[in-house]
PDB file of N, CA, C and O in Angstrom:
ATOM      1  N   MET A   1     164.158  70.385   3.442  1.00  0.00           N
ATOM      2  CA  MET A   1     164.988  68.761   4.500  1.00  0.00           C
ATOM      3  C   MET A   1     165.349  68.288   2.847  1.00  0.00           C
ATOM      4  O   MET A   1     164.694  67.918   1.873  1.00  0.00           O
ATOM      5  N   GLN A   2     167.570  68.676   3.344  1.00  0.00           N
ATOM      6  CA  GLN A   2     167.826  67.808   2.980  1.00  0.00           C
ATOM      7  C   GLN A   2     168.252  66.826   2.486  1.00  0.00           C
ATOM      8  O   GLN A   2     169.302  66.695   3.115  1.00  0.00           O
ATOM      9  N   ALA A   3     168.210  66.089   1.863  1.00  0.00           N
ATOM     10  CA  ALA A   3     168.150  65.075   1.273  1.00  0.00           C
ATOM     11  C   ALA A   3     169.716  64.527   1.766  1.00  0.00           C
ATOM     12  O   ALA A   3     170.555  65.413   1.607  1.00  0.00           O
ATOM     13  N   GLN A   4     170.190  63.433   2.249  1.00  0.00           N
ATOM     14  CA  GLN A   4     171.270  63.332   2.246  1.00  0.00           C
ATOM     15  C   GLN A   4     172.601  61.981   1.576  1.00  0.00           C
ATOM     16  O   GLN A   4     172.284  60.792   1.584  1.00  0.00           O
ATOM     17  N   ALA A   5     173.809  62.372   1.130  1.00  0.00           N
ATOM     18  CA  ALA A   5     174.120  61.259  -0.124  1.00  0.00           C
ATOM     19  C   ALA A   5     174.598  60.047   0.961  1.00  0.00           C
ATOM     20  O   ALA A   5     175.016  59.774   2.086  1.00  0.00           O
ATOM     21  N   LEU A   6     174.199  59.599  -0.273  1.00  0.00           N
ATOM     22  CA  LEU A   6     175.013  57.643   0.272  1.00  0.00           C
ATOM     23  C   LEU A   6     176.541  58.142   0.436  1.00  0.00           C
ATOM     24  O   LEU A   6     177.380  58.887  -0.071  1.00  0.00           O
ATOM     25  N   GLN A   7     176.336  57.244   1.468  1.00  0.00           N
ATOM     26  CA  GLN A   7     178.113  57.306   1.551  1.00  0.00           C
ATOM     27  C   GLN A   7     178.368  56.195   1.178  1.00  0.00           C
ATOM     28  O   GLN A   7     178.085  55.428   2.099  1.00  0.00           O
ATOM     29  N   PRO A   8     179.038  55.268  -0.300  1.00  0.00           N
ATOM     30  CA  PRO A   8     179.912  54.852  -0.785  1.00  0.00           C
ATOM     31  C   PRO A   8     180.130  53.413   0.059  1.00  0.00           C
ATOM     32  O   PRO A   8     180.694  53.743   1.103  1.00  0.00           O
ATOM     33  N   ASN A   9     179.864  51.544   0.049  1.00  0.00           N
ATOM     34  CA  ASN A   9     180.128  50.685   0.909  1.00  0.00           C
ATOM     35  C   ASN A   9     181.348  50.509  -0.084  1.00  0.00           C
ATOM     36  O   ASN A   9     181.231  49.984  -1.192  1.00  0.00           O
ATOM     37  N   HIS A  10     183.038  51.217   0.657  1.00  0.00           N
ATOM     38  CA  HIS A  10     183.625  50.912   0.162  1.00  0.00           C
ATOM     39  C   HIS A  10     184.299  48.773   0.319  1.00  0.00           C
ATOM     40  O   HIS A  10     185.092  48.170  -0.405  1.00  0.00           O
ATOM     41  N   PHE A  11     183.977  48.572   0.826  1.00  0.00           N
ATOM     42  CA  PHE A  11     184.200  47.168   1.278  1.00  0.00           C
ATOM     43  C   PHE A  11     182.917  46.188  -0.614  1.00  0.00           C
ATOM     44  O   PHE A  11     182.729  44.993  -0.845  1.00  0.00           O
ATOM     45  N   ALA A  12     182.494  47.257  -1.299  1.00  0.00           N
ATOM     46  CA  ALA A  12     182.066  46.485  -1.656  1.00  0.00           C
ATOM     47  C   ALA A  12     182.078  46.505  -3.073  1.00  0.00           C
ATOM     48  O   ALA A  12     181.483  46.010  -4.031  1.00  0.00           O
ATOM     49  N   HIS A  13     183.211  47.459  -2.746  1.00  0.00           N
ATOM     50  CA  HIS A  13     183.782  46.863  -4.098  1.00  0.00           C
ATOM     51  C   HIS A  13     185.517  46.495  -4.640  1.00  0.00           C
ATOM     52  O   HIS A  13     186.480  46.922  -5.276  1.00  0.00           O
ATOM     53  N   LEU A  14     184.928  45.239  -3.725  1.00  0.00           N
ATOM     54  CA  LEU A  14     185.974  44.501  -3.492  1.00  0.00           C
ATOM     55  C   LEU A  14     186.048  43.469  -4.810  1.00  0.00           C
ATOM     56  O   LEU A  14     186.971  43.079  -5.526  1.00  0.00           O
ATOM     57  N   PHE A  15     184.560  43.218  -4.763  1.00  0.00           N
ATOM     58  CA  PHE A  15     184.174  42.222  -5.738  1.00  0.00           C
ATOM     59  C   PHE A  15     183.490  43.069  -5.947  1.00  0.00           C
ATOM     60  O   PHE A  15     183.463  44.215  -5.500  1.00  0.00           O
ATOM     61  N   GLY A  16     182.542  42.271  -7.042  1.00  0.00           N
ATOM     62  CA  GLY A  16     181.658  43.040  -8.629  1.00  0.00           C
ATOM     63  C   GLY A  16     180.079  43.002  -8.190  1.00  0.00           C
ATOM     64  O   GLY A  16     179.718  42.045  -7.506  1.00  0.00           O
ATOM     65  N   GLY A  17     179.177  43.948  -8.536  1.00  0.00           N
ATOM     66  CA  GLY A  17     178.311  44.377  -7.870  1.00  0.00           C
ATOM     67  C   GLY A  17     177.376  43.477  -8.375  1.00  0.00           C
ATOM     68  O   GLY A  17     176.150  43.554  -8.444  1.00  0.00           O
ATOM     69  N   VAL A  18     178.273  42.488  -8.765  1.00  0.00           N
ATOM     70  CA  VAL A  18     177.020  41.530  -9.052  1.00  0.00           C
ATOM     71  C   VAL A  18     177.028  40.598  -7.758  1.00  0.00           C
ATOM     72  O   VAL A  18     176.125  40.523  -6.924  1.00  0.00           O
ATOM     73  N   VAL A  19     178.376  39.823  -7.766  1.00  0.00           N
ATOM     74  CA  VAL A  19     178.487  38.960  -6.972  1.00  0.00           C
ATOM     75  C   VAL A  19     177.871  39.197  -5.257  1.00  0.00           C
ATOM     76  O   VAL A  19     177.380  38.309  -4.559  1.00  0.00           O
ATOM     77  N   VAL A  20     178.099  40.837  -4.817  1.00  0.00           N
ATOM     78  CA  VAL A  20     177.512  41.327  -3.525  1.00  0.00           C
ATOM     79  C   VAL A  20     175.626  41.055  -3.619  1.00  0.00           C
ATOM     80  O   VAL A  20     174.962  40.639  -2.670  1.00  0.00           O
ATOM     81  N   GLU A  21     175.203  41.324  -4.650  1.00  0.00           N
ATOM     82  CA  GLU A  21     173.935  41.419  -4.919  1.00  0.00           C
ATOM     83  C   GLU A  21     173.195  39.432  -4.683  1.00  0.00           C
ATOM     84  O   GLU A  21     172.318  38.682  -4.255  1.00  0.00           O
ATOM     85  N   GLU A  22     173.898  39.533  -5.072  1.00  0.00           N
ATOM     86  CA  GLU A  22     173.766  38.135  -5.286  1.00  0.00           C
ATOM     87  C   GLU A  22     173.791  36.604  -3.835  1.00  0.00           C
ATOM     88  O   GLU A  22     173.094  35.610  -3.633  1.00  0.00           O
ATOM     89  N   ALA A  23     175.179  37.320  -3.062  1.00  0.00           N
ATOM     90  CA  ALA A  23     175.438  37.592  -1.376  1.00  0.00           C
ATOM     91  C   ALA A  23     173.947  37.252  -0.813  1.00  0.00           C
ATOM     92  O   ALA A  23     173.298  36.274  -0.444  1.00  0.00           O
ATOM     93  N   LEU A  24     173.710  39.560  -1.077  1.00  0.00           N
ATOM     94  CA  LEU A  24     173.144  39.707  -0.122  1.00  0.00           C
ATOM     95  C   LEU A  24     171.473  38.968  -0.172  1.00  0.00           C
ATOM     96  O   LEU A  24     170.880  38.806   0.894  1.00  0.00           O
ATOM     97  N   LYS A  25     170.966  38.649  -1.203  1.00  0.00           N
ATOM     98  CA  LYS A  25     169.642  37.643  -1.667  1.00  0.00           C
ATOM     99  C   LYS A  25     169.824  36.031  -1.055  1.00  0.00           C
ATOM    100  O   LYS A  25     168.773  35.413  -0.889  1.00  0.00           O
ATOM    101  N   LYS A  26     170.930  35.434  -0.765  1.00  0.00           N
ATOM    102  CA  LYS A  26     171.209  34.462   0.111  1.00  0.00           C
ATOM    103  C   LYS A  26     170.838  34.025   1.862  1.00  0.00           C
ATOM    104  O   LYS A  26     170.267  33.102   2.441  1.00  0.00           O
ATOM    105  N   ALA A  27     171.908  35.952   2.431  1.00  0.00           N
ATOM    106  CA  ALA A  27     171.898  35.757   3.415  1.00  0.00           C
ATOM    107  C   ALA A  27     170.687  36.225   3.853  1.00  0.00           C
ATOM    108  O   ALA A  27     170.364  35.917   5.000  1.00  0.00           O
ATOM    109  N   GLU A  28     169.576  37.231   2.879  1.00  0.00           N
ATOM    110  CA  GLU A  28     168.612  37.064   4.418  1.00  0.00           C
ATOM    111  C   GLU A  28     167.424  35.811   4.389  1.00  0.00           C
ATOM    112  O   GLU A  28     166.616  35.679   5.308  1.00  0.00           O
ATOM    113  N   GLY A  29     167.473  34.549   2.678  1.00  0.00           N
ATOM    114  CA  GLY A  29     167.055  32.552   3.435  1.00  0.00           C
ATOM    115  C   GLY A  29     168.022  32.719   4.576  1.00  0.00           C
ATOM    116  O   GLY A  29     168.995  32.361   3.913  1.00  0.00           O
ATOM    117  N   TRP A  30     168.510  32.963   5.700  1.00  0.00           N
ATOM    118  CA  TRP A  30     169.813  32.270   6.639  1.00  0.00           C
ATOM    119  C   TRP A  30     168.395  32.245   7.817  1.00  0.00           C
ATOM    120  O   TRP A  30     168.072  31.189   8.359  1.00  0.00           O
ATOM    121  N   ASN A  31     167.810  33.286   8.030  1.00  0.00           N
ATOM    122  CA  ASN A  31     167.273  33.489   9.387  1.00  0.00           C
ATOM    123  C   ASN A  31     168.778  33.206  10.401  1.00  0.00           C
ATOM    124  O   ASN A  31     168.698  32.589  11.464  1.00  0.00           O
ATOM    125  N   LEU A  32     170.036  33.734   9.898  1.00  0.00           N
ATOM    126  CA  LEU A  32     170.767  34.366  11.700  1.00  0.00           C
ATOM    127  C   LEU A  32     170.100  34.285  12.668  1.00  0.00           C
ATOM    128  O   LEU A  32     168.912  34.197  12.355  1.00  0.00           O
ATOM    129  N   LYS A  33     170.302  34.267  13.936  1.00  0.00           N
ATOM    130  CA  LYS A  33     170.066  34.687  15.288  1.00  0.00           C
ATOM    131  C   LYS A  33     171.088  35.264  15.488  1.00  0.00           C
ATOM    132  O   LYS A  33     172.155  34.663  15.609  1.00  0.00           O
ATOM    133  N   SER A  34     170.910  37.237  15.605  1.00  0.00           N
ATOM    134  CA  SER A  34     171.429  38.016  17.311  1.00  0.00           C
ATOM    135  C   SER A  34     171.895  37.149  17.703  1.00  0.00           C
ATOM    136  O   SER A  34     171.395  36.041  17.899  1.00  0.00           O
ATOM    137  N   ARG A  35     173.480  37.694  17.979  1.00  0.00           N
ATOM    138  CA  ARG A  35     174.527  37.263  19.186  1.00  0.00           C
ATOM    139  C   ARG A  35     175.835  38.763  19.861  1.00  0.00           C
ATOM    140  O   ARG A  35     176.599  39.534  19.281  1.00  0.00           O
ATOM    141  N   VAL A  36     175.686  38.664  20.450  1.00  0.00           N
ATOM    142  CA  VAL A  36     176.106  39.561  21.199  1.00  0.00           C
ATOM    143  C   VAL A  36     177.500  39.332  22.429  1.00  0.00           C
ATOM    144  O   VAL A  36     177.382  39.797  23.563  1.00  0.00           O
ATOM    145  N   CYS A  37     178.829  38.528  21.976  1.00  0.00           N
ATOM    146  CA  CYS A  37     179.705  38.626  23.377  1.00  0.00           C
ATOM    147  C   CYS A  37     180.196  39.747  23.620  1.00  0.00           C
ATOM    148  O   CYS A  37     180.424  40.724  22.907  1.00  0.00           O
ATOM    149  N   HIS A  38     180.431  39.402  25.331  1.00  0.00           N
ATOM    150  CA  HIS A  38     181.518  41.166  25.610  1.00  0.00           C
ATOM    151  C   HIS A  38     182.169  40.121  26.442  1.00  0.00           C
ATOM    152  O   HIS A  38     182.220  40.316  27.657  1.00  0.00           O
ATOM    153  N   PRO A  39     182.918  38.509  25.694  1.00  0.00           N
ATOM    154  CA  PRO A  39     184.341  38.231  26.829  1.00  0.00           C
ATOM    155  C   PRO A  39     184.986  38.631  26.961  1.00  0.00           C
ATOM    156  O   PRO A  39     185.958  38.003  26.540  1.00  0.00           O
ATOM    157  N   LEU A  40     185.447  40.278  27.742  1.00  0.00           N
ATOM    158  CA  LEU A  40     185.487  41.053  28.117  1.00  0.00           C
ATOM    159  C   LEU A  40     185.330  41.048  29.483  1.00  0.00           C
ATOM    160  O   LEU A  40     186.319  41.316  30.165  1.00  0.00           O
ATOM    161  N   ASP A  41     183.801  40.681  30.264  1.00  0.00           N
ATOM    162  CA  ASP A  41     183.189  41.418  30.772  1.00  0.00           C
ATOM    163  C   ASP A  41     183.478  39.669  31.807  1.00  0.00           C
ATOM    164  O   ASP A  41     183.697  38.481  31.566  1.00  0.00           O
ATOM    165  N   CYS A  42     183.292  40.561  32.954  1.00  0.00           N
ATOM    166  CA  CYS A  42     183.284  39.072  34.464  1.00  0.00           C
ATOM    167  C   CYS A  42     182.632  38.363  33.881  1.00  0.00           C
ATOM    168  O   CYS A  42     182.260  38.453  32.711  1.00  0.00           O
ATOM    169  N   PRO A  43     182.429  37.589  34.630  1.00  0.00           N
ATOM    170  CA  PRO A  43     181.595  36.599  34.926  1.00  0.00           C
ATOM    171  C   PRO A  43     180.761  36.408  35.347  1.00  0.00           C
ATOM    172  O   PRO A  43     179.993  37.358  35.189  1.00  0.00           O
ATOM    173  N   ASN A  44     180.365  35.674  35.861  1.00  0.00           N
ATOM    174  CA  ASN A  44     179.202  35.670  36.523  1.00  0.00           C
ATOM    175  C   ASN A  44     179.914  34.982  38.305  1.00  0.00           C
ATOM    176  O   ASN A  44     179.556  33.825  38.527  1.00  0.00           O
ATOM    177  N   ARG A  45     180.413  35.342  38.927  1.00  0.00           N
ATOM    178  CA  ARG A  45     180.713  34.296  40.171  1.00  0.00           C
ATOM    179  C   ARG A  45     179.192  33.351  40.679  1.00  0.00           C
ATOM    180  O   ARG A  45     178.775  32.207  40.499  1.00  0.00           O
ATOM    181  N   SER A  46     178.907  34.095  41.107  1.00  0.00           N
ATOM    182  CA  SER A  46     177.053  34.044  42.109  1.00  0.00           C
ATOM    183  C   SER A  46     177.369  31.847  40.703  1.00  0.00           C
ATOM    184  O   SER A  46     177.254  30.904  41.486  1.00  0.00           O
ATOM    185  N   LYS A  47     177.529  31.557  39.869  1.00  0.00           N
ATOM    186  CA  LYS A  47     177.007  30.505  39.395  1.00  0.00           C
ATOM    187  C   LYS A  47     178.477  30.205  39.577  1.00  0.00           C
ATOM    188  O   LYS A  47     178.723  29.851  38.424  1.00  0.00           O
ATOM    189  N   ARG A  48     180.065  30.059  40.467  1.00  0.00           N
ATOM    190  CA  ARG A  48     181.128  28.960  40.306  1.00  0.00           C
ATOM    191  C   ARG A  48     180.245  28.158  41.929  1.00  0.00           C
ATOM    192  O   ARG A  48     180.004  28.928  42.859  1.00  0.00           O
ATOM    193  N   SER A  49     179.832  26.546  42.077  1.00  0.00           N
ATOM    194  CA  SER A  49     180.429  26.563  42.818  1.00  0.00           C
ATOM    195  C   SER A  49     181.301  26.440  44.973  1.00  0.00           C
ATOM    196  O   SER A  49     182.179  26.936  45.679  1.00  0.00           O
ATOM    197  N   ALA A  50     180.788  25.971  44.985  1.00  0.00           N
ATOM    198  CA  ALA A  50     181.221  26.222  46.539  1.00  0.00           C
ATOM    199  C   ALA A  50     183.081  25.726  46.499  1.00  0.00           C
ATOM    200  O   ALA A  50     184.126  26.333  46.263  1.00  0.00           O
ATOM    201  N   ASP A  51     182.777  24.544  46.810  1.00  0.00           N
ATOM    202  CA  ASP A  51     184.853  23.412  45.917  1.00  0.00           C
ATOM    203  C   ASP A  51     185.219  24.964  44.547  1.00  0.00           C
ATOM    204  O   ASP A  51     186.436  25.075  44.392  1.00  0.00           O
ATOM    205  N   LEU A  52     184.975  25.275  44.288  1.00  0.00           N
ATOM    206  CA  LEU A  52     185.922  25.947  43.042  1.00  0.00           C
ATOM    207  C   LEU A  52     185.935  26.659  43.531  1.00  0.00           C
ATOM    208  O   LEU A  52     186.885  27.291  43.069  1.00  0.00           O
ATOM    209  N   ALA A  53     185.201  27.659  44.939  1.00  0.00           N
ATOM    210  CA  ALA A  53     185.301  28.314  45.696  1.00  0.00           C
ATOM    211  C   ALA A  53     186.926  28.353  46.299  1.00  0.00           C
ATOM    212  O   ALA A  53     187.877  29.092  46.045  1.00  0.00           O
ATOM    213  N   LYS A  54     186.758  27.254  47.163  1.00  0.00           N
ATOM    214  CA  LYS A  54     187.821  27.147  48.656  1.00  0.00           C
ATOM    215  C   LYS A  54     188.798  26.360  47.876  1.00  0.00           C
ATOM    216  O   LYS A  54     189.635  25.627  48.404  1.00  0.00           O
ATOM    217  N   PHE A  55     188.634  26.576  46.272  1.00  0.00           N
ATOM    218  CA  PHE A  55     189.895  25.762  45.705  1.00  0.00           C
ATOM    219  C   PHE A  55     190.737  27.087  45.030  1.00  0.00           C
ATOM    220  O   PHE A  55     191.949  27.027  45.237  1.00  0.00           O
ATOM    221  N   ASP A  56     190.497  27.699  44.628  1.00  0.00           N
ATOM    222  CA  ASP A  56     190.825  29.206  44.572  1.00  0.00           C
ATOM    223  C   ASP A  56     190.978  30.131  45.280  1.00  0.00           C
ATOM    224  O   ASP A  56     191.416  31.158  44.762  1.00  0.00           O
ATOM    225  N   ALA A  57     190.713  30.120  46.559  1.00  0.00           N
ATOM    226  CA  ALA A  57     190.696  30.518  47.405  1.00  0.00           C
ATOM    227  C   ALA A  57     192.222  29.966  48.204  1.00  0.00           C
ATOM    228  O   ALA A  57     193.061  30.400  48.994  1.00  0.00           O
ATOM    229  N   SER A  58     191.963  28.876  47.505  1.00  0.00           N
ATOM    230  CA  SER A  58     193.305  27.686  48.198  1.00  0.00           C
ATOM    231  C   SER A  58     194.539  28.513  47.464  1.00  0.00           C
ATOM    232  O   SER A  58     195.250  29.470  47.772  1.00  0.00           O
ATOM    233  N   ILE A  59     194.452  27.919  46.704  1.00  0.00           N
ATOM    234  CA  ILE A  59     195.517  28.853  45.371  1.00  0.00           C
ATOM    235  C   ILE A  59     195.767  29.990  45.483  1.00  0.00           C
ATOM    236  O   ILE A  59     196.851  30.172  44.930  1.00  0.00           O
ATOM    237  N   ASP A  60     195.335  31.021  45.943  1.00  0.00           N
ATOM    238  CA  ASP A  60     195.168  32.852  46.999  1.00  0.00           C
ATOM    239  C   ASP A  60     196.440  32.712  47.228  1.00  0.00           C
ATOM    240  O   ASP A  60     197.535  32.978  46.735  1.00  0.00           O
ATOM    241  N   ALA A  61     195.717  31.961  48.583  1.00  0.00           N
ATOM    242  CA  ALA A  61     196.242  31.908  49.315  1.00  0.00           C
ATOM    243  C   ALA A  61     198.245  31.087  49.229  1.00  0.00           C
ATOM    244  O   ALA A  61     199.471  31.097  49.338  1.00  0.00           O
ATOM    245  N   ASP A  62     197.599  30.811  49.085  1.00  0.00           N
ATOM    246  CA  ASP A  62     199.176  29.339  47.973  1.00  0.00           C
ATOM    247  C   ASP A  62     200.067  30.689  47.923  1.00  0.00           C
ATOM    248  O   ASP A  62     200.887  30.824  48.831  1.00  0.00           O
ATOM    249  N   ILE A  63     199.971  31.763  46.875  1.00  0.00           N
ATOM    250  CA  ILE A  63     200.344  32.578  45.839  1.00  0.00           C
ATOM    251  C   ILE A  63     201.110  34.154  47.147  1.00  0.00           C
ATOM    252  O   ILE A  63     202.220  34.399  47.618  1.00  0.00           O
ATOM    253  N   ASP A  64     199.865  34.746  47.223  1.00  0.00           N
ATOM    254  CA  ASP A  64     200.719  35.088  49.070  1.00  0.00           C
ATOM    255  C   ASP A  64     200.647  34.981  49.793  1.00  0.00           C
ATOM    256  O   ASP A  64     199.960  35.767  50.446  1.00  0.00           O
ATOM    257  N   GLU A  65     201.386  33.730  50.489  1.00  0.00           N
ATOM    258  CA  GLU A  65     202.153  33.280  51.610  1.00  0.00           C
ATOM    259  C   GLU A  65     204.161  33.087  50.547  1.00  0.00           C
ATOM    260  O   GLU A  65     205.284  33.015  51.048  1.00  0.00           O
ATOM    261  N   GLU A  66     203.726  33.070  49.032  1.00  0.00           N
ATOM    262  CA  GLU A  66     204.767  32.629  48.241  1.00  0.00           C
ATOM    263  C   GLU A  66     205.057  34.437  47.596  1.00  0.00           C
ATOM    264  O   GLU A  66     206.222  34.564  47.220  1.00  0.00           O
ATOM    265  N   THR A  67     204.738  34.924  47.537  1.00  0.00           N
ATOM    266  CA  THR A  67     204.916  36.381  47.512  1.00  0.00           C
ATOM    267  C   THR A  67     205.166  36.923  48.689  1.00  0.00           C
ATOM    268  O   THR A  67     205.729  38.017  48.630  1.00  0.00           O
ATOM    269  N   ALA A  68     204.824  36.328  50.199  1.00  0.00           N
ATOM    270  CA  ALA A  68     205.523  37.812  51.174  1.00  0.00           C
ATOM    271  C   ALA A  68     207.194  36.779  51.326  1.00  0.00           C
ATOM    272  O   ALA A  68     208.338  37.229  51.264  1.00  0.00           O
ATOM    273  N   ALA A  69     206.768  35.360  51.528  1.00  0.00           N
ATOM    274  CA  ALA A  69     208.045  34.607  51.194  1.00  0.00           C
ATOM    275  C   ALA A  69     209.285  35.120  50.624  1.00  0.00           C
ATOM    276  O   ALA A  69     210.337  35.359  51.217  1.00  0.00           O
ATOM    277  N   GLU A  70     209.131  35.194  49.934  1.00  0.00           N
ATOM    278  CA  GLU A  70     210.149  36.336  48.528  1.00  0.00           C
ATOM    279  C   GLU A  70     210.805  37.353  48.815  1.00  0.00           C
ATOM    280  O   GLU A  70     211.754  37.668  48.097  1.00  0.00           O
ATOM    281  N   GLU A  71     210.338  38.376  50.320  1.00  0.00           N
ATOM    282  CA  GLU A  71     209.962  39.951  50.701  1.00  0.00           C
ATOM    283  C   GLU A  71     210.472  39.539  51.251  1.00  0.00           C
ATOM    284  O   GLU A  71     210.884  40.113  52.259  1.00  0.00           O
TER     285      GLU A  71
END
């Protein structure tokens, strides 16, 4: 097996090596929870209330009527 060459961290060069090491030591104690957000995903429509769905449908119908009248 060949040993893989270590890839340099290009962002580490923006700071002194001591600064990066100190920041990593501090970060270990933060105990942050991981969270993945997908803002462009479709919302769960089953959670919408019936009143909101009815209101949305009426707005969409008004837009459709206006578009048909312009044509």
